[in-house]
N, C-alpha and C positions, 0 to 999 in steps of 0.2 A: 503493500498501499504507500502511497505516497507521502511521505512526511509532510507535517505543515512547515517545520524548517525549511526543507527542500524546496515545499512548495513559495515558500515568501521568497527564498531565494531567485526563484527564477520570476517571480512577481519584480521583485526590487531590478532584476537584471532590463525586464519589460521597461518599467519606468525610465531607468538610465538611459535604454536605448529609444525610446521614443515618447516618456513621460505621460501626459494628462492629455493629451490629443487623443482623436478618434482613431489612431494606430495604437497610443499606448494602452488603451483603454481595450481596445480589441485583445491584443496580446495576452494582457491581464486574463481577461474574461474568457480566454479558451483556453488557457493555462489552468482556470478556475474549471472547467469542463475535465481536468483527469482529478479533481479534489471530489467534484460530483459523483464521480465514481465511485471511487474510494470511500465517500461517507455513504454512501447507499443511498442517497436522494433518491426521487424518481425520474432521474435521468433526462429531465427535459432539454437541457441544451442539446444535449444527444438526439432528442428526437426532434428538436425544429432543424436542425442540421439535416436527419434523415426524413422531414417532411418536405423540406427543398429538393432533395434530389428526387425523392416520390414522387414530386409534386403533388401531396398530400395536404389540404389547406390548414394551416395556421388560424387559429382565431384572430379574424381584426374586427374594429369596431365596426357598427351597423353603417352601413352604405347611404350615401345623400340620393336624395330624389333629384334627378338630373337629367336635362334634354338628353336625348340619345345621340350616338355623333353621327356630325352630319356626315355623308359620304364623299369622299378623297377628291372627285370630281367638282362637288360644290364648293371646297373650301378655298377660299380666298384670303389668304396669311401669306405675310412676308417672313422667311423663316431663317436663324442663323444659328451654327453651332459655333462654340468659343470654348477649344481646349488647350488647355494648358499641359505642354508635353515636356516635363521634365525627364523623364527617363524616354531617350528618344527610340531603345530599343522595342518598344511597345507600340512604335505607331502602323507596324502592318495590322496586328490586332483592333486599332484604333481605326483604321482603314475600313476592315471587314464591315465593322459598326454601319460607321458612314457610308457605307453604300448600301444598306437597310433604307434610307430617305427618299420619299417616294415623290416631295415635292423640290423646286429648286429651291437653293439653300447657300447664304453665303458662308465661307466658313473662315473663323480667325484663329490662329493659331500664335500660341507664345512658346518661345523656347531660350534654353540659358545661353547658346553660343553659335557661331556660324557654321560649325559642324552639323548640329542638330537643324539649324534652320535649311542646308544641302537634302537632309534626309527628308525632312518634311516635304520638300517640294517635289522631291522624286517618289517618296509613296503617296502623296495624296494630291497631286495636280490633276491625275485624270479620274479622281472620282467621277461616277455617272451623276448629272442633273447637279453638277458645283458650277454655280455661276461665278463667284468670287473666292479666290483663295489668297488670303493675305494674313503674311508670316510675318512675325517679328521678334528679333531679340528683346527678351526684358531681364534687369535685375534680379538676381535671388533674395527677392523681399516681398513680404507680403504674399509668398506661395503663390495659390490659383485665382485669391481673391483679387489681389491687386489689378492681375491682366483684363480681370473680367471688369473691374470699375474703374480702372483708370486706364489703361493701356488701349481700351477697343471701347470707350466709354460712347463716343459721338458714333461710331459705327453702328452698337447696340441700339442706341436710341432711335433709329433711322428704321427698326425692325419691328414686327407686332412680335414674333416669339422669337425666344431664343433658348439652347439648350446648352447647358455649361458642363463639362467634364474634365476631369485631368486623370492622367497616366498613375494612378493610383499602385503602389506597391506594397503599404505596412508592410517592410521590413523588420521584422525582428528573429531571434536567435540565427543569425546569419542565412535566414533562406527567404524567400520570395513567397509570398502568400497573393494568389491569384483569386481567391474564393470571392474577396469583398466586394474587386474591382468588375469581377467578372457578373456577380448579380449586379451592379448597380448599372452598369452598362446591359445587360440584357434587359433589365427592368424599364431602360431608358430608350434602347435603340436596338433592341432584340429582334426585330423582323419587320419587313412592308407592312404588316395587316397590324402589329402592336403600332406602328408609327402614324398610320393611316387614323388609328383608333384616338391616338392623343390629339392629331392635330383637326380630326374630327369634334371630339369633345370641346378643345378651346374655340372652335368655330360656332358651335350650337350653345355655349354655355358664356356671354359675356363676362359674368364675373367669376369665371374659374380664372385663377390669375399664377397658378402653380401646380405642376404635376411632380411628384419625388416618389421614389420606393419605401415602404416602410423599412426603419432601421433596419441592417442587417443582422443576423439572429445572435451576434456575440457580443454587441451594443449593449450593453448594462443597461440595467432600468436607470440606473443612479446618473449615467451618465448624460440622460436628459434634462439637465440643469443648466443653470450657469457656472457653475464649478468657481472656478476663478476670475472668469470673467464678467462677474456683475458691472464690477465701477466701468469698464468699458460699454456694456451696456447701458448702465445709465445715460453716458454722457451722449452714446449714440442717440439713445431714445428722446434725451431732452432736445435734440438738434432737429429731431424729426416730429417732434411735436406728440409725444406722448409719454407714457412711464412704464416702467416693468414691474414685475413682480419678481423680484430676485430670489423668494424664495421657494415659487413654484416651478412643475414640472413645463416641460416646453417641447412642440414639434419644431423637430427643425431636420432638415438633409443631411443628417450624419454622412459625412464624405463630401459634403455639400457639391451634390451633383444632383443637376434638375432640368426640366423646362419650365419656362416661366411666360409669360404675357411682362413684356418689356413695360407697360403702363405696372407690374406691379414690383419693378426693380427702380423705375423711374426715382422715388427717393432719394435713394442709397445711389445713383448714378449721381444724380444732381448735387450730393454732398459736397462735390469738390475735391474727391479726396486727392492726394498725389502719392506717386512712390513713395516718397520720403515721409507720409502719414503713417506705415506701414513699417516696425523697426526689423532692422537687420537681421539677418537668418543667422540666429545662435543656435539651434535646435530646441527654441522656447517647449517646452511641453503645454504650454496653458495660457490665458493671461494677454493675449496679443489684440491688438484689434483684428485681423483674420479671423482670430477664434471667434471673436464677439460678433462679428458679421456672419458668420455661419448660422450662430444661433439666432439673427435677427430677420432673416430671411423670410420666414410664417409671419412674425410678427409685422415687419412693415405692410407684408401683402394685408392681410386680416384688418388692418390699420386703415387701408383705403378703403371698406368695404367690397372686398374681394376676396374669395375662398380659396381653402387646399384642398388639392383633391391627392389623398395619397393612396398609392397602389399597393394591393395587399402582397406580402412577401412570397404567396405562392402562385404569383404572377396574374392572375386571374385579370382580366379586363374590366377592373370596377375601381372606384374612389373611394375613401373614408375620409370623412371633414378632418377628425383627429385621429392621432397613429394608437396604435398598441402599444409602442415603447418597450416592447419585451418586458412587459411587468412578468410573464409566467418565470423570468428568471428569478424573480423577487420570489414570489409565492410557489416555490417548488419544493419546501419543506420546511417543518415547522420550524418558530426564530428559537427555540430552546435547542434542538438536535443541531442546527447549524453551529449554535454560540459551543456549544460541548465540543463540536468537533474541532473548531479553529482554536479553542483554547486548549488542546491536547498538549502542546507545547509551550505554552504558555507557563513564565513565572511571576510574570504580571498582568495583570487586567485594572483595567481602566473605561470607567463608562460615561459617557456623557449626561447631564442631570435632566434638562426640562426638555420634556417629548422623547426622551427612553427610559429614565427611570419615572417619572413622573409627570404627569399631565394636570392641565388647567381644564377646567370644562367647558373653556370658550375655544372657537375654531382657532383663534391665534391670540397674540400678546394683545394687539389693537382690542378687542373685542373687553379684554380680562381688563385692560386701561381705561377703556370708555365707562365701564361698570365701575370700577373704582372714582372714576371723576364724579358718576350721579352720585356713588356716596358721599363724596366728599360735599358736592354741593351741598345735600341733606344736611349735612351736620355742621359744617363750617360755614356754610354761604359763599363759596368760591366758586366762579362761575367757568367752564372751561376749562379746568385742570386738569386733562388728559392732553390739551394743547401744550399748557404751561407748563406740565412735566415732563412732557418729550422735548419741548426746547431747551428749558433747561439743563436735561441730559446731553445735548447735542452741545451745547455752548459749557459746558464743565469738562466734556471729553477733549475738545478743541482748545481750551486753555490749558490742561495738562498733559495734552498728547499723548493721552492712552484712558485705559478703562478705568471710571473713577466707581467712589460706590455712592450708596443713598446718602450717608452724611455730606460729601462731598455737592450731589446734585440737588440736595434741599436748600443747602447756604447759598448755591449759584439761584434757585427760585427766592430765595430769601431777598438776596441780592438784586435783582432784576425785577422780581412784582412787586418789591417792597411790602409782602406780608408779615406779619409778625411770626415771630420767632417760637414763642409758645403754641400757637396754632401750625405750624409748619410741622411741629415737633411729634403733636398729635397726630398731623395729617400721616407722619412718617409711619409713626406706631400703627394708623390704621393700614396703611399699603401694605404692612408684615404681617398682621394678623390677619389681613384679609388672603395674603398668599397661604399662610397656615391654613387656614378654613378649609381655603379650595384644592389644594393640590392632592392630588391622589394617586397611587402607585398603579404604575404599569405591570399587572400582577408577573406576566414570565419573564421579564428583567429582575423584578425584586425576587424572585425564585433564584435564576442563574446566581444575581449577586451573594444572595444570602451562602451560594451552596459555596462561592468562591471564597467566599469570608471565613468559611469553616477550614477550608482546607490550610494546615500551617506552610505547605510548600509554595504559596501564594501570595503575592501582595496584589491588595485592591485599593483601589484610589476613585477618588470623582475628579472629574474636569470640566469645568463651564465657562464658558465667555458669559460673563454675568455683573450685573450691580448691585447685587445683596452679598456683601461680605461673607467671608467663611461663617465667621462665627453667627450672623444674621442665618445665613443660607440653612447652617444646621439646626436651628431654631424653629426654620419653617418647615423643613423636610419630614414626613413619616420618620417616626421612630425608627422603625424598622430599616429602614434606609440610612439614617443618620448613624445608626450600630454598626451597623454592617459596611460602612465604608471607615478604610483606615483613615488615608488623609483626602482633604480635599480642598483641591486647588482653583481656586474662582480669579479670574484676569482683574477683576479691580483691587486683588490683594498683591497679586502677583507682579503684574507688570505686562505681561503676555499674555497672547491669545493663540488658540489652538488652531486658528484659520490662520495661521504662518509656520513657516520652517522652523523660525528661533522659538517660537511657542515650545512646539515639540524637544526639541533639541534641548531645552531648558527645564522640560517637564522628566524628561530621561535624565539627564544631569543630577536633576533634584533627589530620584530614588535613586542614581548610582544604580541605572538598569540599564540591561539588553539589548537594544530595538528588536534584536530578534528572536527573542523570547519574549515579548510583549505583544499584547491583544488589545486591542481598542474595540471598544462598542460604543454607537452613537448616530442619530439620525441626520447629522446635516453633510448632505453628499460632497463638500470639497471640506471643512474641517474637520469631521470624521471618516472620511473614509481616503482620498485624495493625499491630504496630508500626511497622515500617518505613513500611505507608503513612500509617499516621497521621503519620511525619515526612516524609511526601510527596516519598518516594523512589519510583523506578522500580518496578514491579510485580514482587514479589518469588517467586522458584522454590522453589514449596513441594517438600521432600524428603519423602517418606513414610519415617518410621524403621521400622527394619525390626519390631520389637515390635508396630507397627500395623499390619502384616498381618493379624495374628490377630482383629482386632476389624475391620476394613474388609473384606477377600476373607471372602463369607457363606462358603465350601466350607473355610475354613482357623479358623473358629470354636469347631468341635468341639477343636481343640488349644489354647484358651485353659485356663491351669492353675486349680483350683481354689483358693481360700482358702488351705488347708492346706499346698499347694504351691508356693505364690507366695513368693520370695525363699529358699528352697531351692536351695543352689549347682548340686546334681548335675541336678533338673529342668529349670531355667533356662541351665543349660551345654547339654543338649541340644536343647531348644526354642530358645534362642539361636542355635545352629550352624543349623540348619534355617530359621530366620525369615531367618539372615543370608544361606543362601544363596539363598533364594526372591527376597531385595530386591535382589541383584545380577543376578538374571535381570531381573526388573520395571523396573529401570533401563534396561536394554537391550532387554529385549523386552515391554514392557507389556503388549499384546494378551495374553501368557499369564494377565492376571489380572481383564479388561474384561468376559468374561462369567463362565463355568463356569471354575473353574482348568484349566488345561491344561499338562502337561508335555511339554515339547516334546522333552526330551535326556534317553537311557537313562541317562546320567550322574549327572544331577539325579535321576532317579527312583530310582536305587540309593541315591542320598544323602539324601534324606527320607525314602524309604520304607522300604528294606532298611537302612541302617546306623543306625537307633536301634535298630530291635529288634535287631538281631546284637549290638549292643553290650549289651543290655540281660541279653539272654540268656549271654552270653560271662561277666560281670560275676559273673551269679547263679551260673552255672557253677563259676567258680574258685574261688570261696567253696564250695560245696558239696565242692569236691576237697580242698579245705584242712580243712574242717570232718570230713569222712571219715578223712581220714589218707592219699586215694589218691595214688598215684605217679604216673597214667597216665589222661589222659582220650584214648578210643579214637573219633575222628569217624568216622561210618561213611558209607560213599560211598553217592549222590553227594551227597545233602544236606550233609555234612558235611566237604566238599571246600574250601568259603570259611571256613566255621566255623573249620577247623583253620589253615588262612592267616591269618586274625582272631588266633584265639587267639595262636599264633606272634608276631604283632608285639605282642597286648598284654603277652603274656609276658618281652618284653624290656624292658618298661619295669617291671614288678614285680617287683623281689627276692623277696617272698614267694612268687614262686610257679617260683622255680630249680628244684625240688624235683617239682615237677609236670608232668611233661614231658607231649607230644601226638604221637598218630600219624593219618595217617589209614588207614583200615583199609578195605579193599576188601571187600565185600560186599554180600548184597541178601537179598531174600525169596525168590528162587529162589535165591541163591547158597549159602543155610545150608538150605533145606527138604530137598533133596534128601540132602546129608551127614548131615542131622541123622535121616534115617529106619533105624532099624536093623531093621525089620520090617514090613510092609506094613500094618499098623494103625498107626503112625506118620503115617501119609498123613493123618489125621484133623486133626491141624496145619491143615497145606497146605492142606485143602478148607474151612478153617471160614468165611472170606471170600467175600461175595458173586463170582458169576461169571455171566455169560452170552455163551454161544458156542459151539463147534465143543469135542469131545472134544480132539480134538489139539490144538488152541489153548490149552485150560486146560494141558495135560502138557508144553506148550513153554515157556509164560509161567511157569510155577510150579515144575516140576521139569527143566526144558531139554531140548534138540532130542534128544538122545541116548535118553530116556527116552520121548520122544512118538513117536521112530523106530522103536523097539523095540516100540513096544505097536501101532502101525500095524501093524508086519509079523508081530506075533503074531493080532491080533484081526481084521485087515480094514480095509481104508479106509473101508466105510461105515459101521463101527462108530463109527471115532474122524472122519466128519463131523459123526455128531450132532450135533444140539443142548442141551447139557446146561446145568442150572440147580445153582449152590449158592447156601445151604448145604441146600438142600431134598435134593439129590441125593448128597451126600458117601457115606453109608454103600454104596448103589447101586453107584456107581463103584469104591470101594476093593474090592468085590465082584467088578465084571469085570476089574478088575487083578491077582486074587488068583492066577492062573493063571499069571502072567511073574513073580511073587513073584520067586524068587532071580534072576531078570534084573537086575531093580532094584535089589533089595540090592545086588548086584555093582557095580552102577554106583554107588552111594550111598557104599560102604565105598572104592570107590578115589578119589571126591572128598574124603571125609572125611579120610581120612590124608593127602592132598595139601593140604589146609585146614589141617591140625593143624599140619603141617611151618611152613606160612606163618605158622600162630600165633605159634608158638614163636619167629619173627624179628624178632615184633614186641614179644612180652609177655613179663616176665621174672618168676621165682617172687617174690612179696613186691608187685608191684606195685599189688595191689589195682585191678584196671581198671575204669572208668566207661565207659560206653557212651555217647555223644552224638548227639542226633539229633533231627528234628523230633517223631518219635513216634507215636502213639496207640494201637496197644493192647498195643504190647511185642512182637509177634510175631519180629523179629527178635533181640531179646536171649534170648528163650526157646530160639529154633533155635539162634543161636549159642552156648547155656548146654550146650546137649545134643553139640554137635559138638566143643567142645575139651573137656567133661566135667568142667566146675568153673562154681561161681555166680558170676554178674553183676550189677551195679547197673547203673541206666540214670539217665537227666537228660534230659528231655525239654522241648520248647518245652508238650506239652499229650498227656496220656497219656484215654485212654476209661476208662467205669465197669470194661468188664469185663477189664481189666487183670490184675487180683488172677487172674482164671480161667487167663488166660495163662502166667503166670509161675509156675515151683515156689517153693513158699514160703521157702527159703533165698536167695531173689533180693528185689531191691527196685528202687523207682523213686519218682522225686519228677517235678514238672513243674513249670515256672516260671509258663506262663500261664493250663494250666490241667488241675485232676486232676478228673476224672468223677467217681471215687468222693466227692466232696465237694463241688464246684461244678457246680450245677444250669445256671446259663447259658451257651450255647454263646459262645466268645470269636473274634475275627477270625480269629487263626490256624488256629481250625478252618473257621470258613463260608468261608475264602477261605484252605483248605490245598491247592488248585493249585496257584494262582498262587504260593504259597510256596514250593512244589515244584518249579514250572518256575523259578525264580529262583535257586533254591541247587540247581544240577545243577554239574556238573563237565565239563574238556575231553574228557573221555571218554564213550562210550557205557556201559548199564549192565553191572555185574560180572554174570559168569554163574557161572564156577568156575574153579579152579586144574588143572590137568594137570601131570603129572611125568611129564619125560622126564630118563631116569637122573639126574643131578644137580640138574637146572634146575627150577624152578618156573616155569611161564607161564598169567598170569593171561590167562583168555577173555573178551570181552566180545559182547556182544548185537550185531548187526546193525543198523546206525540211519544210515540213508543222508543223513538232516535233518538231522541232530544238529550235524554242523560246521559248516554254517552258520547255524543258530539259535545255536552258541556263540558266535560273533561278538558278536551281540546281546548275549547274557547277560553276555560277559565286560564289555562297556560299563559295564552296571548293576554288578555286582561291583566294578568298580573305583571306583564313586562310593560304594558301602559302605564300601570302604578309607579313599577317603579320609576319608570323616566318622569312622571310628573313629581315624584318625592326628592329624583335629582333635582329638577329644576328648583323645587322649593327651595331643598336646601342651599341652594346658591343665592335665590332672589330673595325668599322670606315674603314681607310684605310687599317688596316692591315687585311682585308679580305681577301686580297689578299696570304697572308701569310699560310693563312688556308689549312691544308691539311688534309682533311678527310677521312676514309679508304671507297673506292667506295661499295663494297660489302657489306657495314657496312649501310650506307644510301639505299640502295634497300630493305632492309630486311622489313620495314614496308610497301613496295609495295606489297613483297612475303607472308607478314602474312595474308593481306588482300587477295591478287589474289587464296591463297590455303584455304580462308575459316578460318583461324587458327583467325584471328580479325572477329568480325561480324561486321555486319554494321545495322544501322536503317534502318526503311520501307522505307526512303526516297530513298535509294540506289538502290531501285528496277528500277528505269529509268535510270542506268547508262548501256547504249547499245548503239551500235553503227551499222549504216547500212553501211553493207561493200558489195557494187554494184560492186565496182572494181571488187570483185573476184565471184560475182553471189551471194554470201550465204546469201544477206538479213540483218534485224536484227540480231545480236551476242548479245547473252550477256556477257559481259566482269568480271565479279568475279560469285563468287556460290551464291551472296544474288538480283543478277539482273534476273528480270522477262524475 
C-alpha cells in the first residue's frame, strides 16, 4: 500500500514542478488516485476516468432549455481560433483538430521564437477553410492569456466567435501527459459534427456567451475556487464594474480553452492590458494576473447578461448552465475515513476552527454580524453597528499591518465613532457571549479531534486566522473542543496567518514539527489546502464548509440567496441551519450528495423541507394576530396539528404573544358542510368543488355516513351507486335530494347544536379568533361561520382567486405565500399542495362530527385503517420540523418576530422534493393521501411515492 509519507513526497514533487496552477492540481489529484485505491474508497476517481474511456455519462447538472442548434448552412458568424503554441512539437496534433472546422475561419497563432514560427507556417498554412493565418512571436509572459487579450486584441474584436486553445502538456514526474489536452481538444474541436453543433448553438441562442467542457476528471473540487488569486480577482472585478465573492466556488474553463462570443470577452479585451501587465515567467504556481483572468471568464460573461454553456464530460452535445466541478471527488468517502487514513503517518495534527470544528447557525459571518448589530441596537441604541464594527476592524488591521484582536478593534471603534468606552466594553462582552451561545460543534470533526488528543503519540493544535484572541477563543469554544486542543494559535496573537507561506513555516517551527509528519484539516481551499502543500506537509484533509454546499451541490443551488438577502440575519439564519444540518450528514454519508441529492432520513426531510416553511408561516401569522388585535388563533385540524404545536413553542419564547392564545380546532370540510345546512339549497356550497364517483361516495365524503345511508334508504341503492360529476351536476343532485330534505335538515340541526357546544368550549366572547390553515378557497371558514353564526377571519398559506365568492362580505382572509386575487404565478405550496397536506396531518383520522350524549360531546372520526402506520413516518418528519424551529428559537428568542424570511425562498425545498430534484429514501413511498373528497382515492404526493 502507498504510504502517506511516500504519497506526500510525490505531492511535494508535483507542487515544486507545477505548484498551484491547474497542472499542479491535476498532478496532485492523479497521485491522490493511488491513495484512493489504498484507502479502499469507492474508487470514484477511477470510475470517472473509466467512464470517459467507455463513454458512460458522468452525472451533470440539469441541462438548460435552449433553442436547438441552427443547421450549419444557415449559420452566419465570423469565426476565429487563437492558439498559443508553446510546444511546437504539438503542431501536427493541433492541425488535425483545426481541420474539423466546417466554416471559413481566421487562425491566430502565438509562438515563442522564429523556429516555432516557421514550423507553424509549414504545418498550418494548408488547412482547409482557413482564410487568414496570422503568426506572431510573443514574449514568454502571461502564458496563453496575454496573446489572447493583448497580442491579437484588435483582430479578435472584429470576429463574432473565438476559440481559444493552447498546446498544453501538463508535464510532471518527468513524463508528458496528453489526456487532459486531448479531452479539451476533443470537446471543443473533436469533429465537424461537433463544431457544426457549437456554431449552430451560438447562432440559435444570442444570449449564449461561452461554451467549454466540464472540468477534466482530475481537477479537484477545491480547485474551483479563487485559491491565491482573490486579490487579483477583486481588482479586475472593480475595473469591470462588479464584485466577486472570494469565498464562493465558481465555474471557469480549467485549462483556459473555450469557444466564446467576442461580446462575452469584450470587457476583458477592452481593459487595455499590455504584455507588461503580466508578470515575467518564473514558474509561478498561482496568484498572478493570468490565473485570475482564467477564473474571471465566466463571471465577465454572466455580468453582461449572457450565459455560459458547459459541455458534459461524457461528450454529449448538451449544455449545462453550471458545472459539476467534480464534486464526486469530495463526496467519495466519509470524512472520518479520510481523516484516519491521511493521519496514519502524522505525529502532528492541526485543525482549523471556524467551519471546521465549529459552525455558526448563520450562512456566513456577515449574517452573524448583522444579528449582533440588531442586538446592539436594541440594548445600546447604536445603529448600524455591523458597518461600524467592520470599518473599525479594517482600519485597525491597516494601522497595525497585521491581524488585530477585539480589544484593538473596539479601541479603534471608540476613537473613530466617539462612543462611550463603558458601552463599548459591554458591547464587546455581548459579542463574545453571543459567539459562546451560538457556536456548535461539527460532530465528525470533533470526534476525530478527541481521538487524536487521546493518542499520546500525537500533538494536536488549533490554528485560526481570527480577531478573537487565544484566551477569548478558548472561552467561547464548546468545552470538549477547548479541552482536546493542546495549543491554539490565533493570527491576532501570533502576527502570522495560515493563508501565507510564512505562517505555516512559523507554526511548524513553533511546534518543532516535521512537515513530512504533519497533517492539517480545514475548510479554506487556499489557507487549509494549498498552503500546507506548499509548506511540504502531508496531504491535507479538505472539509467542505456548510455554506459551500449551496455552490457545490447542483440541486441546492436554487437556495443561494440573491444579493438583496445576503448578510440579512433572518435569511442567513434559516439557510445556515439547513446547510449545517446537511453538512453533518455529508460528513457521515457523503453518498447523499455524490449524485442527485437524496434525503435518507425522514427527520432530515422534516428539518430542511418542512421546518423553514412552517417557521416562516408562523412568524407571519403571529404578526397578523398582533396587528389585528386577535386574542386567539384556531389551528384547523388536521393540517393545523403541527402548526399549533410549534406555535405554542414559539409563543413560550416571545412575551408579546402571551395575549394570543391558540387552540387546535377539530373541524373538517365534512364536519362543517352538514351542520352549515339550514335548508336543502345550502348544499350548493358543499357541491362547489369537483368530484367524480358514486353518488353514495359523494354524500359520504362531504356530508357523512348518516346522510349517505338515509339517502340510500329513501332513493334506493341503484340511485346511490350511479356515477355523478361535480360541479356540473350540482343543481340536479340537490333536486334528487329534495324529497328527503326534512331528514337531512334534522341531521344537520343535531350536528350544528353539538358543534356549537364544542365551539363555546374553545372560544370566548371578544377573542376575535383567526382560523389558520393551509387554505385555498376558504370553504371551511365560510361554512364554520354559518355554523357558529359569527364572522371569522382567516390566515392561510395560500388562497385561490375565488375565495371572495365563498366568504361572506363581513369575513376576511389573508395569505402568506399566495393570494390568487392578486398573484398570477402558482407557488410551490399550491403546485405541491398534496405533499404539504400529507406532511401536516395529525395522529387521528379525519374529524367527522360531534355527537352529544347526555352531557358529553364525543368527537367522531372517519375510519382509516392505514392512517396509524402512516403516522409513524409522519411523526418522524414532524419531529424534524420541530427541531428546526427549536434551533431558530435558540438563536433568535423573542426576536423571532423581527425575522423577515423570503416567502418564495422557504418554499424552494418543497419545490425541489415535489419536482423530484431532491430524491427521498425508500421511506417516502408511503407519503400518499386518500382524497375521497374529490373521488380520486389514493393519490401519490411526489415522484417517489407509491
